[in-house]
MARDRENDO-77019 format. One record per residue (C-alpha): residue number from 1; x, y, z. Coordinates in nm, 4 decimals, m for minus. Layout:
<rec NUM; <X; Y; Z>>
...
***
This chain:
<rec 1; <0.0000; 0.0000; 0.0000>>
<rec 2; <0.1285; 0.3483; m0.0797>>
<rec 3; <0.0228; 0.6582; 0.1101>>
<rec 4; <0.0225; 0.9494; m0.1330>>
<rec 5; <0.1149; 1.3103; m0.0718>>
<rec 6; <m0.1366; 1.5738; 0.0184>>
<rec 7; <m0.1261; 1.9473; m0.0052>>
<rec 8; <0.0499; 1.9757; 0.3289>>
<rec 9; <0.4156; 1.8660; 0.3256>>
<rec 10; <0.4485; 1.5276; 0.4915>>
<rec 11; <0.7374; 1.4642; 0.7302>>
<rec 12; <0.7984; 1.1126; 0.8579>>
<rec 13; <0.9803; 1.0812; 1.1910>>
<rec 14; <1.1485; 0.7425; 1.2294>>
<rec 15; <1.1825; 0.6661; 1.6001>>
<rec 16; <0.9507; 0.7413; 1.8905>>
<rec 17; <1.2037; 0.8144; 2.1640>>
<rec 18; <1.2297; 1.1598; 2.3166>>
<rec 19; <1.4190; 1.2961; 2.0158>>
<rec 20; <1.1552; 1.1748; 1.7714>>
<rec 21; <0.8643; 1.2882; 1.9875>>
<rec 22; <1.0242; 1.6312; 2.0328>>
<rec 23; <1.0715; 1.6597; 1.6562>>
<rec 24; <0.7081; 1.5654; 1.6006>>
<rec 25; <0.5939; 1.8191; 1.8607>>
<rec 26; <0.7870; 2.0986; 1.6889>>
<rec 27; <0.6640; 1.9976; 1.3431>>
<rec 28; <0.3059; 1.9791; 1.4695>>
<rec 29; <0.3200; 2.3539; 1.5350>>
<rec 30; <0.3824; 2.4159; 1.1642>>
<rec 31; <0.1669; 2.3359; 0.8617>>
<rec 32; <0.3336; 1.9957; 0.8195>>
<rec 33; <0.1574; 1.6625; 0.8278>>
<rec 34; <0.3574; 1.4400; 1.0641>>
<rec 35; <0.3840; 1.0637; 1.1036>>
<rec 36; <0.5895; 0.8980; 1.3794>>
<rec 37; <0.6993; 0.5362; 1.3267>>
<rec 38; <0.8253; 0.3473; 1.6314>>
<rec 39; <0.9575; m0.0095; 1.6194>>
<rec 40; <0.8529; m0.0881; 1.9766>>
<rec 41; <0.4943; m0.1234; 2.0844>>
<rec 42; <0.5232; 0.1904; 2.2989>>
<rec 43; <0.6980; 0.5201; 2.2450>>
<rec 44; <0.9420; 0.6788; 2.4870>>
<rec 45; <1.2638; 0.4987; 2.3996>>
<rec 46; <1.4927; 0.4620; 2.7018>>
<rec 47; <1.2454; 0.6603; 2.9144>>
<rec 48; <1.0552; 0.3388; 2.9798>>
<rec 49; <0.8768; 0.1635; 3.2656>>
<rec 50; <0.7941; m0.1921; 3.3668>>
<rec 51; <0.5290; m0.3450; 3.5907>>
<rec 52; <0.6073; m0.3473; 3.9626>>
<rec 53; <0.6444; m0.7198; 4.0499>>
<rec 54; <0.5550; m0.6613; 4.4144>>
<rec 55; <0.2762; m0.4068; 4.4357>>
<rec 56; <0.1602; m0.3570; 4.0781>>
<rec 57; <0.1660; m0.0241; 3.8998>>
<rec 58; <0.4639; 0.0922; 3.6970>>
<rec 59; <0.8296; 0.1392; 3.7886>>
<rec 60; <1.0818; 0.3211; 3.5715>>
<rec 61; <1.3512; 0.0965; 3.4277>>
<rec 62; <1.6065; 0.3618; 3.5212>>
<rec 63; <1.5419; 0.6858; 3.7057>>
<rec 64; <1.5530; 0.9832; 3.4691>>
<rec 65; <1.5840; 1.3337; 3.6068>>
<rec 66; <1.6373; 1.6717; 3.4483>>
<rec 67; <1.7768; 1.9927; 3.5941>>
<rec 68; <1.6605; 2.3503; 3.6029>>
<rec 69; <1.9024; 2.4270; 3.3191>>
<rec 70; <1.7139; 2.1878; 3.0881>>
<rec 71; <1.5090; 2.4599; 2.9202>>
<rec 72; <1.3894; 2.2533; 2.6251>>
<rec 73; <1.2799; 1.9588; 2.8385>>
<rec 74; <1.0807; 2.1927; 3.0606>>
<rec 75; <0.9350; 2.3778; 2.7622>>
<rec 76; <0.8155; 2.0569; 2.5952>>
<rec 77; <0.6556; 1.9389; 2.9192>>
<rec 78; <0.4821; 2.2750; 2.9598>>
<rec 79; <0.3509; 2.2780; 2.6038>>
<rec 80; <0.2237; 1.9213; 2.6333>>
<rec 81; <0.0637; 1.9855; 2.9757>>
<rec 82; <0.2999; 1.7408; 3.1459>>
<rec 83; <0.4479; 1.9827; 3.3984>>
<rec 84; <0.1940; 1.8763; 3.6619>>
<rec 85; <0.3924; 1.5500; 3.6783>>
<rec 86; <0.7263; 1.7157; 3.7534>>
<rec 87; <0.8623; 1.7943; 4.0986>>
<rec 88; <1.1308; 2.0579; 4.1441>>
<rec 89; <1.3727; 1.9749; 4.4258>>
<rec 90; <1.6118; 2.2520; 4.5194>>
<rec 91; <1.7977; 2.0644; 4.7930>>
<rec 92; <2.0643; 1.8085; 4.7091>>
<rec 93; <2.1494; 1.5560; 4.9790>>
<rec 94; <2.5064; 1.4269; 4.9963>>
<rec 95; <2.5800; 1.1369; 5.2312>>
<rec 96; <2.9512; 1.1074; 5.3041>>
<rec 97; <3.1629; 0.7978; 5.3644>>
<rec 98; <3.1015; 0.8178; 5.7404>>
<rec 99; <2.7269; 0.8589; 5.6951>>
<rec 100; <2.7327; 1.2365; 5.7554>>
<rec 101; <2.4433; 1.4047; 5.5787>>
<rec 102; <2.4872; 1.7327; 5.3978>>
<rec 103; <2.1759; 1.9261; 5.3047>>
<rec 104; <2.2967; 2.1455; 5.0185>>
<rec 105; <2.0592; 2.4156; 4.8958>>
<rec 106; <2.1610; 2.6993; 4.6615>>
<rec 107; <2.0524; 3.0451; 4.7721>>
<rec 108; <1.7527; 3.2137; 4.6112>>
<rec 109; <1.8737; 3.5548; 4.7279>>
<rec 110; <2.2359; 3.5686; 4.6145>>
<rec 111; <2.3094; 3.6229; 4.2450>>
<rec 112; <2.4769; 3.3511; 4.0415>>
<rec 113; <2.7374; 3.2163; 4.0933>>
<rec 114; <2.7404; 3.3316; 4.4575>>
<rec 115; <2.4152; 3.1379; 4.5031>>
<rec 116; <2.6307; 2.8233; 4.5292>>
<rec 117; <2.7979; 2.9344; 4.8524>>
<rec 118; <2.5417; 2.7637; 5.0827>>
<rec 119; <2.5664; 2.4462; 4.8740>>
<rec 120; <2.9455; 2.4311; 4.8989>>
<rec 121; <2.9559; 2.5301; 5.2649>>
<rec 122; <2.6934; 2.2693; 5.3483>>
<rec 123; <2.9134; 1.9739; 5.2544>>
<rec 124; <3.0019; 1.8427; 5.5965>>
<rec 125; <3.2427; 1.5776; 5.4702>>
<rec 126; <3.4853; 1.8465; 5.3505>>
<rec 127; <3.7158; 2.0704; 5.5550>>
<rec 128; <3.7172; 2.4478; 5.5006>>
<rec 129; <4.0314; 2.4133; 5.2885>>
<rec 130; <3.8702; 2.1428; 5.0755>>
<rec 131; <3.5569; 2.3521; 5.0255>>
<rec 132; <3.7727; 2.6416; 4.9129>>
<rec 133; <3.9620; 2.4120; 4.6751>>
<rec 134; <3.6322; 2.2844; 4.5325>>
<rec 135; <3.4990; 2.6361; 4.4739>>
<rec 136; <3.8254; 2.7439; 4.3148>>
<rec 137; <3.8288; 2.4345; 4.0954>>
<rec 138; <3.4773; 2.5075; 3.9726>>
<rec 139; <3.5780; 2.8620; 3.8792>>
<rec 140; <3.8896; 2.7321; 3.7013>>
<rec 141; <3.6769; 2.4860; 3.5075>>
<rec 142; <3.4343; 2.7629; 3.4112>>
<rec 143; <3.7267; 2.9651; 3.2728>>
<rec 144; <3.8716; 2.6711; 3.0825>>
<rec 145; <3.8838; 2.6849; 2.7032>>
<rec 146; <3.9821; 2.3997; 2.4669>>
<rec 147; <4.2759; 2.6124; 2.3496>>
<rec 148; <4.4116; 2.6127; 2.7054>>
<rec 149; <4.4967; 2.2411; 2.6929>>
<rec 150; <4.4801; 1.9763; 2.4186>>
<rec 151; <4.1334; 1.8269; 2.3735>>
<rec 152; <4.2753; 1.4804; 2.4440>>
<rec 153; <4.2911; 1.5468; 2.8180>>
<rec 154; <4.0268; 1.3857; 3.0401>>
<rec 155; <3.8388; 1.5533; 3.3226>>
<rec 156; <4.0322; 1.3546; 3.5829>>
<rec 157; <4.3672; 1.4500; 3.4317>>
<rec 158; <4.2687; 1.8149; 3.4132>>
<rec 159; <4.1395; 1.8294; 3.7726>>
<rec 160; <4.4628; 1.6774; 3.8980>>
<rec 161; <4.6662; 1.9163; 3.6856>>
<rec 162; <4.5108; 2.2194; 3.8613>>
<rec 163; <4.5734; 2.0705; 4.2046>>
<rec 164; <4.2279; 1.9532; 4.3082>>
<rec 165; <4.2649; 1.7383; 4.6240>>
<rec 166; <4.2076; 1.3674; 4.5667>>
<rec 167; <3.9379; 1.3670; 4.8339>>
<rec 168; <3.7478; 1.6457; 4.6551>>
<rec 169; <3.7788; 1.4597; 4.3269>>
<rec 170; <3.6586; 1.1324; 4.4785>>
<rec 171; <3.3747; 1.2718; 4.6893>>
<rec 172; <3.2436; 1.5513; 4.4657>>
<rec 173; <3.3716; 1.5657; 4.1114>>
<rec 174; <3.3520; 1.1926; 4.0480>>
<rec 175; <2.9895; 1.1342; 4.1615>>
<rec 176; <2.8633; 1.4615; 4.0117>>
<rec 177; <3.0335; 1.4265; 3.6725>>
<rec 178; <2.9639; 1.0554; 3.6388>>
<rec 179; <2.5963; 1.0973; 3.7323>>
<rec 180; <2.5457; 1.3945; 3.5011>>
<rec 181; <2.7315; 1.2482; 3.2032>>
<rec 182; <2.6864; 0.8756; 3.2578>>
<rec 183; <3.0550; 0.8074; 3.2027>>
<rec 184; <3.3631; 0.7534; 3.4183>>
<rec 185; <3.5552; 1.0660; 3.5186>>
<rec 186; <3.8753; 0.9159; 3.3781>>
<rec 187; <3.7122; 0.8882; 3.0332>>
<rec 188; <3.5012; 1.2040; 2.9896>>
<rec 189; <3.6474; 1.5068; 2.8205>>
<rec 190; <3.7045; 1.8396; 2.9940>>
<rec 191; <3.4558; 2.0170; 2.7661>>
<rec 192; <3.1736; 1.7911; 2.8856>>
<rec 193; <3.2742; 1.8385; 3.2500>>
<rec 194; <3.2782; 2.2146; 3.1964>>
<rec 195; <2.9238; 2.1934; 3.0585>>
<rec 196; <2.8123; 2.0349; 3.3855>>
<rec 197; <2.9888; 2.2968; 3.5983>>
<rec 198; <2.8713; 2.6023; 3.4049>>
<rec 199; <2.5229; 2.5149; 3.2823>>
<rec 200; <2.4368; 2.2820; 3.5686>>
<rec 201; <2.5633; 2.4887; 3.8604>>
<rec 202; <2.7151; 2.8305; 3.7938>>
<rec 203; <2.5009; 2.9872; 3.5239>>
<rec 204; <2.1763; 3.0607; 3.7073>>
<rec 205; <2.0176; 3.0326; 4.0516>>
<rec 206; <1.7716; 2.7722; 3.9224>>
<rec 207; <2.0192; 2.5733; 3.7133>>
<rec 208; <2.0960; 2.3010; 3.9698>>
<rec 209; <1.7330; 2.2361; 4.0675>>
<rec 210; <1.6540; 1.8679; 4.0242>>
<rec 211; <1.3445; 1.8045; 3.8089>>
<rec 212; <1.1996; 1.4664; 3.9084>>
<rec 213; <0.9077; 1.3033; 3.7236>>
<rec 214; <0.6355; 1.2008; 3.9674>>
<rec 215; <0.4628; 0.9725; 3.7177>>
<rec 216; <0.6228; 0.6684; 3.5538>>
<rec 217; <0.8121; 0.7639; 3.2382>>
<rec 218; <0.6192; 0.5100; 3.0325>>
<rec 219; <0.2974; 0.6862; 3.1200>>
<rec 220; <0.4352; 1.0397; 3.1023>>
<rec 221; <0.5959; 1.0119; 2.7583>>
<rec 222; <0.4627; 0.6856; 2.6176>>
<rec 223; <0.0991; 0.7757; 2.6866>>
<rec 224; <0.0384; 1.1375; 2.7804>>
<rec 225; <0.2833; 1.2974; 2.5363>>
<rec 226; <0.1653; 1.0657; 2.2588>>
<rec 227; <m0.1993; 1.1543; 2.3264>>
<rec 228; <m0.1115; 1.5239; 2.3107>>
<rec 229; <0.0647; 1.4742; 1.9785>>
<rec 230; <m0.2279; 1.2809; 1.8376>>
<rec 231; <m0.4655; 1.5565; 1.9473>>
<rec 232; <m0.2427; 1.7958; 1.7499>>
<rec 233; <m0.2889; 1.5822; 1.4375>>
<rec 234; <0.0278; 1.3715; 1.4516>>
<rec 235; <m0.0114; 1.0073; 1.3470>>
<rec 236; <0.1830; 0.7858; 1.5902>>
<rec 237; <0.2270; 0.4201; 1.4946>>
<rec 238; <0.3932; 0.1691; 1.7254>>
<rec 239; <0.5214; m0.1760; 1.6356>>
<rec 240; <0.6315; m0.0535; 1.2909>>
<rec 241; <0.9800; m0.1544; 1.1778>>
<rec 242; <1.1361; 0.0691; 0.9130>>
<rec 243; <1.3420; m0.1371; 0.6717>>
<rec 244; <1.4513; 0.1214; 0.4160>>
<rec 245; <1.4589; 0.4896; 0.3317>>
<rec 246; <1.3595; 0.5020; m0.0355>>
<rec 247; <1.5561; 0.7560; m0.2366>>
<rec 248; <1.5663; 0.8811; m0.5924>>
<rec 249; <1.8650; 0.8447; m0.8223>>
<rec 250; <1.9985; 1.1800; m0.7032>>
<rec 251; <1.9671; 1.0637; m0.3397>>
<rec 252; <1.6590; 1.2546; m0.2280>>
<rec 253; <1.4336; 1.0721; 0.0223>>
<rec 254; <1.0856; 1.0057; m0.1195>>
<rec 255; <0.9393; 0.7363; 0.1055>>
<rec 256; <0.9898; 0.5227; 0.4115>>
<rec 257; <0.9475; 0.1507; 0.3615>>
<rec 258; <0.8087; m0.0699; 0.6387>>
<rec 259; <0.8190; m0.4208; 0.5002>>
<rec 260; <0.5689; m0.4246; 0.2137>>
<rec 261; <0.4290; m0.0802; 0.2904>>
<rec 262; <0.5773; 0.2360; 0.1445>>
<rec 263; <0.4904; 0.5694; 0.3059>>
<rec 264; <0.5540; 0.8634; 0.0741>>
<rec 265; <0.6961; 1.1777; 0.2308>>
<rec 266; <0.8578; 1.5119; 0.1606>>
<rec 267; <1.1207; 1.4848; 0.4374>>
<rec 268; <1.2478; 1.2314; 0.6896>>
<rec 269; <1.3754; 1.2847; 1.0423>>
<rec 270; <1.5767; 0.9791; 1.1433>>
<rec 271; <1.5593; 0.9757; 1.5238>>
<rec 272; <1.7117; 0.6369; 1.6049>>
<rec 273; <2.0363; 0.5259; 1.7780>>
<rec 274; <2.3558; 0.5679; 1.5786>>
<rec 275; <2.3953; 0.2004; 1.4906>>
<rec 276; <2.0395; 0.1817; 1.3581>>
<rec 277; <2.0947; 0.5004; 1.1569>>
<rec 278; <2.4129; 0.3532; 1.0122>>
<rec 279; <2.2247; 0.0425; 0.8983>>
<rec 280; <1.9446; 0.2402; 0.7312>>
<rec 281; <2.1582; 0.5041; 0.5595>>
<rec 282; <2.5210; 0.3841; 0.5682>>
<rec 283; <2.6276; 0.6451; 0.3122>>
<rec 284; <2.4881; 0.9258; 0.5310>>
<rec 285; <2.6405; 0.8159; 0.8624>>
<rec 286; <2.9400; 0.6045; 0.7507>>
<rec 287; <3.1556; 0.4290; 1.0107>>
<rec 288; <2.9675; 0.6013; 1.2920>>
<rec 289; <3.0041; 0.2933; 1.5116>>
<rec 290; <3.3827; 0.3294; 1.4875>>
<rec 291; <3.3777; 0.6830; 1.6276>>
<rec 292; <3.0978; 0.6695; 1.8866>>
<rec 293; <3.0704; 0.4443; 2.1908>>
<rec 294; <2.8059; 0.3929; 2.4547>>
<rec 295; <2.8396; 0.3930; 2.8305>>
<rec 296; <2.6356; 0.1607; 3.0559>>
<rec 297; <2.4088; 0.2643; 3.3412>>
<rec 298; <2.2752; 0.0174; 3.5971>>
<rec 299; <1.9649; 0.0581; 3.8109>>
<rec 300; <1.9228; m0.1627; 4.1171>>
<rec 301; <1.5566; m0.1823; 4.2196>>
<rec 302; <1.4839; m0.2891; 4.5747>>
<rec 303; <1.1510; m0.3643; 4.7378>>
<rec 304; <1.1556; m0.3644; 5.1185>>
<rec 305; <0.8616; m0.4389; 5.3460>>
<rec 306; <0.8551; m0.0723; 5.4466>>
<rec 307; <0.9893; 0.2643; 5.3323>>
<rec 308; <1.3582; 0.2855; 5.4190>>
<rec 309; <1.4706; 0.6027; 5.2370>>
<rec 310; <1.3784; 0.9128; 5.4384>>
<rec 311; <1.4846; 1.1710; 5.1767>>
<rec 312; <1.3570; 1.2052; 4.8189>>
<rec 313; <1.7016; 1.1287; 4.6780>>
<rec 314; <2.0636; 1.1389; 4.7830>>
<rec 315; <2.4141; 1.1195; 4.6423>>
<rec 316; <2.6031; 0.8417; 4.8190>>
<rec 317; <2.9697; 0.9359; 4.7886>>
<rec 318; <3.2606; 0.7001; 4.8262>>
<rec 319; <3.0473; 0.3906; 4.7639>>
<rec 320; <2.9458; 0.1589; 4.4816>>
<rec 321; <2.5973; 0.3122; 4.5001>>
<rec 322; <2.5915; 0.6601; 4.3480>>
<rec 323; <2.2349; 0.7958; 4.3588>>
<rec 324; <1.9424; 0.6577; 4.5525>>
<rec 325; <1.5854; 0.7585; 4.4759>>
<rec 326; <1.2843; 0.6892; 4.6926>>
<rec 327; <1.0038; 0.5214; 4.4985>>
<rec 328; <0.7179; 0.7442; 4.3909>>
<rec 329; <0.3699; 0.6833; 4.5269>>
<rec 330; <0.2397; 0.4422; 4.2637>>
<rec 331; <m0.0201; 0.2027; 4.4003>>
<rec 332; <0.1547; m0.0677; 4.5984>>
<rec 333; <0.5039; 0.0800; 4.5541>>
<rec 334; <0.5622; 0.1438; 4.9258>>
<rec 335; <0.9097; 0.0258; 5.0212>>
<rec 336; <1.0504; 0.0601; 4.6711>>
<rec 337; <1.3730; 0.2469; 4.6055>>
<rec 338; <1.6166; 0.2624; 4.3187>>
<rec 339; <1.9946; 0.2947; 4.3194>>
<rec 340; <2.1505; 0.4265; 3.9979>>
<rec 341; <2.5127; 0.3555; 3.9074>>
<rec 342; <2.6625; 0.5251; 3.6013>>
<rec 343; <2.9572; 0.3976; 3.3971>>
<rec 344; <2.8797; 0.0522; 3.5339>>
<rec 345; <3.0922; m0.1575; 3.2972>>
<rec 346; <3.2494; m0.4529; 3.4772>>
<rec 347; <3.0474; m0.3811; 3.7926>>
<rec 348; <3.0972; m0.6661; 4.0418>>
<rec 349; <3.2266; m0.8734; 3.7480>>
<rec 350; <2.8663; m0.9086; 3.6317>>
<rec 351; <2.7542; m1.0874; 3.9498>>
<rec 352; <2.4061; m0.9440; 4.0039>>
<rec 353; <2.3453; m1.1053; 4.3420>>
<rec 354; <2.6760; m0.9722; 4.4696>>
<rec 355; <2.5774; m0.6259; 4.3469>>
<rec 356; <2.2390; m0.6434; 4.5201>>
<rec 357; <2.4038; m0.7560; 4.8453>>
<rec 358; <2.6549; m0.4694; 4.8261>>
<rec 359; <2.3897; m0.2061; 4.7555>>
<rec 360; <2.1613; m0.3313; 5.0338>>
<rec 361; <2.4546; m0.3288; 5.2783>>
<rec 362; <2.5386; 0.0306; 5.1820>>
<rec 363; <2.1795; 0.1453; 5.2287>>
<rec 364; <2.1693; m0.0178; 5.5710>>
<rec 365; <2.4855; 0.1715; 5.6646>>
<rec 366; <2.3320; 0.5136; 5.6006>>
<rec 367; <1.9544; 0.4722; 5.6410>>
<rec 368; <1.8553; 0.3496; 5.9890>>
<rec 369; <1.5112; 0.2329; 5.8713>>
<rec 370; <1.6787; m0.0147; 5.6366>>
<rec 371; <1.8484; m0.2015; 5.9198>>
<rec 372; <1.5397; m0.3898; 6.0304>>
<rec 373; <1.3628; m0.3957; 5.6965>>
<rec 374; <1.3077; m0.7168; 5.5047>>
<rec 375; <1.4115; m0.7218; 5.1402>>
<rec 376; <1.1149; m0.8651; 4.9506>>
<rec 377; <1.2461; m0.8483; 4.5948>>
<rec 378; <1.5269; m0.7049; 4.3824>>
<rec 379; <1.5818; m0.6429; 4.0144>>
<rec 380; <1.8952; m0.5246; 3.8331>>
<rec 381; <1.8447; m0.3405; 3.5052>>
<rec 382; <2.1488; m0.2507; 3.2928>>
<rec 383; <2.1462; m0.0640; 2.9639>>
<rec 384; <2.4897; m0.1274; 2.8079>>
<rec 385; <2.4654; 0.1767; 2.5791>>
<rec 386; <2.2481; 0.4014; 2.7938>>
<rec 387; <2.4270; 0.7224; 2.6929>>
<rec 388; <2.6851; 0.8392; 2.4446>>
<rec 389; <3.0310; 0.8268; 2.5995>>
<rec 390; <3.1462; 1.1895; 2.5931>>
<rec 391; <3.5171; 1.1160; 2.5659>>
<rec 392; <3.7743; 1.3732; 2.4555>>
<rec 393; <3.7236; 1.4638; 2.0917>>
<rec 394; <3.3803; 1.3008; 2.0587>>
<rec 395; <3.2072; 1.6277; 1.9710>>
<rec 396; <3.4025; 1.6403; 1.6452>>
<rec 397; <3.2546; 1.2996; 1.5556>>
<rec 398; <2.8910; 1.3750; 1.6397>>
<rec 399; <2.7031; 1.4421; 1.3148>>
<rec 400; <2.4918; 1.7501; 1.2535>>
<rec 401; <2.1165; 1.7298; 1.1997>>
<rec 402; <2.1599; 1.8145; 0.8332>>
<rec 403; <2.3087; 1.5552; 0.6026>>
<rec 404; <2.4267; 1.5259; 0.2428>>
<rec 405; <2.0671; 1.4368; 0.1548>>
<rec 406; <1.8715; 1.7647; 0.1338>>
<rec 407; <1.5536; 1.6287; 0.2951>>
<rec 408; <1.6944; 1.3694; 0.5361>>
<rec 409; <1.7804; 1.4795; 0.8895>>
<rec 410; <1.9294; 1.3170; 1.1979>>
<rec 411; <1.8083; 1.3440; 1.5563>>
<rec 412; <1.9095; 1.1739; 1.8775>>
<rec 413; <2.1160; 1.2552; 2.1842>>
<rec 414; <2.4213; 1.1284; 1.9918>>
<rec 415; <2.4036; 1.4061; 1.7325>>
<rec 416; <2.5730; 1.7451; 1.7607>>
<rec 417; <2.3615; 1.9500; 2.0000>>
<rec 418; <2.6236; 2.1082; 2.2256>>
<rec 419; <2.4775; 1.8983; 2.5089>>
<rec 420; <2.5726; 1.5610; 2.6519>>
<rec 421; <2.3570; 1.2517; 2.6076>>
<rec 422; <2.0616; 1.3493; 2.8278>>
<rec 423; <1.6867; 1.4020; 2.7944>>
<rec 424; <1.7621; 1.7676; 2.7277>>
<rec 425; <2.0114; 1.6747; 2.4576>>
<rec 426; <1.7606; 1.4393; 2.2943>>
<rec 427; <1.4839; 1.6997; 2.2893>>
<rec 428; <1.7188; 1.9666; 2.1533>>
<rec 429; <1.8259; 1.7303; 1.8768>>
<rec 430; <1.4646; 1.6689; 1.7805>>
<rec 431; <1.3892; 2.0390; 1.7650>>
<rec 432; <1.7040; 2.1160; 1.5634>>
<rec 433; <1.6189; 1.8411; 1.3129>>
<rec 434; <1.2544; 1.9517; 1.2937>>
<rec 435; <1.3522; 2.3109; 1.2190>>
<rec 436; <1.5850; 2.1917; 0.9412>>
<rec 437; <1.3133; 1.9628; 0.8019>>
<rec 438; <1.0703; 2.2535; 0.8054>>
<rec 439; <1.3094; 2.4675; 0.6044>>
<rec 440; <1.3474; 2.1884; 0.3487>>
<rec 441; <0.9718; 2.1842; 0.2829>>
<rec 442; <0.9271; 2.5599; 0.3013>>
<rec 443; <0.7715; 2.6087; 0.6428>>
<rec 444; <0.8872; 2.7652; 0.9688>>
<rec 445; <0.9266; 2.5280; 1.2623>>
<rec 446; <1.0194; 2.6439; 1.6149>>
<rec 447; <1.3743; 2.5572; 1.7106>>
<rec 448; <1.5487; 2.5275; 2.0473>>
<rec 449; <1.4585; 2.7336; 2.3516>>
<rec 450; <1.7513; 2.9473; 2.4729>>
<rec 451; <1.9521; 2.8552; 2.7803>>
<rec 452; <1.8848; 3.0192; 3.1138>>
<rec 453; <2.0143; 3.3775; 3.0984>>
<rec 454; <2.3565; 3.4493; 3.2459>>
<rec 455; <2.4032; 3.7658; 3.4482>>
<rec 456; <2.7045; 3.9949; 3.3843>>
<rec 457; <2.9089; 3.8364; 3.6640>>
<rec 458; <2.8608; 3.4862; 3.5243>>
<rec 459; <2.9418; 3.6078; 3.1736>>
<rec 460; <3.2601; 3.7677; 3.3062>>
<rec 461; <3.3653; 3.4526; 3.4923>>
<rec 462; <3.2955; 3.2257; 3.1971>>
<rec 463; <3.4538; 3.4704; 2.9527>>
<rec 464; <3.1241; 3.5227; 2.7713>>
***
């Protein structure tokens, strides 16, 4: 069956993850007709959920959070009426190696970057000298430019080169950078670490706010966002495997083939992982698998017979566990918590039971309620390529949204967005690709929302 063209230009979005859904949302605001094709039964990509084996309801496969600096994520949620399912947490809890708790809350009164003073001073596991060294290191990182040092240097090498104490590296920089970027501090590039420091902390008083979904991701994006798109006229089809991008002799995309069905179109946004893109259009993204690599993230789900986590979330420093999140109030989810471990390759030599035992022991060390609690169930979920590994030089290998094909565009958190592989990066990629697709068919499509504004002091510190 062939679906013919209509008067409106028809854009097909291949892939129903956040990048594809964001592209469809942007295109829906133009005069384009939009079709989203997703291979899985449900949209949402890695922002997925599974059924709670203990109490029913849904549990996220891996906890996803955004930050106050994620302007495009927040804008999409506002436009799609999803912001009622987002909680903004201003306080970050750090639990040190000795179990000391640090309640770190940026100031709402002081201008950026001075708003970070209460956060830095609140870290009880650091001495005054170490807090000073941390603050100075953050300012040095904000001033860093690629021309200052070769791009081959890693974040760990750079931090050591400016004299950051090993304790500060181990108990602040390592958990913060690895959690934000999903990759080991001895592998990430300095540019990516600087992005975390500037955009995630220094740039604005609201930048470091943690944005936590209060509904399961599968419902928030796989159902509610999809319903909003459909109400806007977007056709969303799940369980559809794209086998070919049909092109003319001069290379222009004219249809998307799904088995025996051919869907005619005026432009294509390819919003799939880099390996899948390489298989579909190897001449457009050649050898991409040789230049890009993924980094694994592991989520350890635990169901106790009672609630054991007495804070919404916490950074556990100096341990195998990195972040712990208290389960949201889905029906029957009482006693559920989730521990997220980034850059988890080789974790416990792949022994899942050993990992569960270690994580449970660490929680019982720092949360008194866990001592007498009975563990009812556990589940380990690992995504081996959860995020793009932002190693030194990777930005030069990330492809732009535009390609050598005038009406074929790339989206995904692995493309060149200026952001690491996050929900914000995925949504930005979708909007960038949608704007380019709109131009190719002669219509204006909204592009990315600007970053949070930087005041003159921040602009001076970051050299513009």
